[in-house]
Steps between C-alpha positions, in 0.01 A plus 500: 500500500861383492627851575255535790606168648864602464462841652314388809784278637747779423298750696482266799877441474568875499267549797672218692842649431385840614345352817829321579699823447264703723441242776848351485670752734226476759499117496879498527485750786237294685701181448817670626319616814447134592869413478754530784734796480803268473360344180412841358856622560626195306275586206305180537142489363410176675524389857375221719426751780202682351283670763325821601757569770618818324149645528486425873839660552403806295194555715689443830831673428403791279246783503329369183153497662549859612606593147185334361281684748662833409457440130137391549416815700676730255353333189147494641508866601643600162242292316211655698629852449543457126151354459357799680700787354537361147125434477422850627744654254363296213142596590593869497658471156189328357194646672612842623543788258755764592745723323825328398368153571656334196826691541530387861431139404771509231746648752423215739540255214839650409634404843482134393800572270716597799696203641467452874876541541468861390262568787699330774718798606220760533272244669772400741575863587129559559440206730823575693379855565168359622678254732332201338808283449488146640123492532204348317398847387815542289402188300140603450469879462707536180280236334152609608399536136635418155463640151446150361213436739328829413543426129366145520197592714426804280481269200265271694279784622472640148317180399211579738201591279408869521140392554593366844637840605195675364269259682700553819463877465122458450484285816686771692821311569798725573853427383595301811194277470547443128869423562429247774178335369559495127859577396690268734274192444507555124882509492562224758716295260733792443506566873603138567768539238637817657488334843716208383737724307554747784541224757765318297680822407527596865596144607787482248655843575870483570682831450274728702480280816873444481553878525229582756478208748781416744355245745324166489197662661406672168715326240296322226582160355703602194735709706493240771640236261781736407572551867524126556739456208717790604566378852864391528428198717199384300611228263207260532392505137229242554337730752533800268340306216219386724440862603491604134233233427292617794513853364390394150199292616269802582579649157402178324178482703400853400583429136312170498190646666497826307611384153144488371420851621837625384448377142141622482589834655774572248266406215225713652727800535636463146165509324245779485 
């Protein structure tokens, strides 16, 4: 009893310390975005002129709203494409029997070991030859599917009882009908997980948009922040920090809304 009473406060103390470490940078960034640039330049952490003026200036004087729209369009298209193509690929690897099925799956799985940086040069050469640079397509087409998504949905589809497939065959359902009416509803948690994962992965991309987008019309938020910070005349650090907070908010919303599905989806895909 004494050990249990001692361990419980220690656990809470460790959790509080971890929460402070994780949330500390965001809280500090949000607080800094409320301070005037003059106080930020002096290194002051307190000011009597706290306001949301930096946010108003960021919206009026920068293209932050355009960056947000670009990222939302790109992330939504990428998410929808991965849900479709990854689920179709996973269905084929579970319910269709063809020669070399397992070998092909392992080859796809092996691509997860390749870092994205190793694929940048051939992908860039390809999209340049196709005249896709500085367009939404260049941010979506290379990421229409993912080995991780196929793997996770394959694990989820393998949990579908064989009796369901046999019953569907008896009822005369074809593969498309079984895929739409049975497979997708059964694996909805894994689908929600993949949706959140693919959306956040696309939203947080930095290297690829930096190489392939050249104008504010198509530039996403991560590259847009870099563009703001690289401008020679742009030294309004309060406005930059406010823009950074605006960019982080959609990510936090997706994580907060999808954390339940994300946790359950990973557990579902890890067990058989």
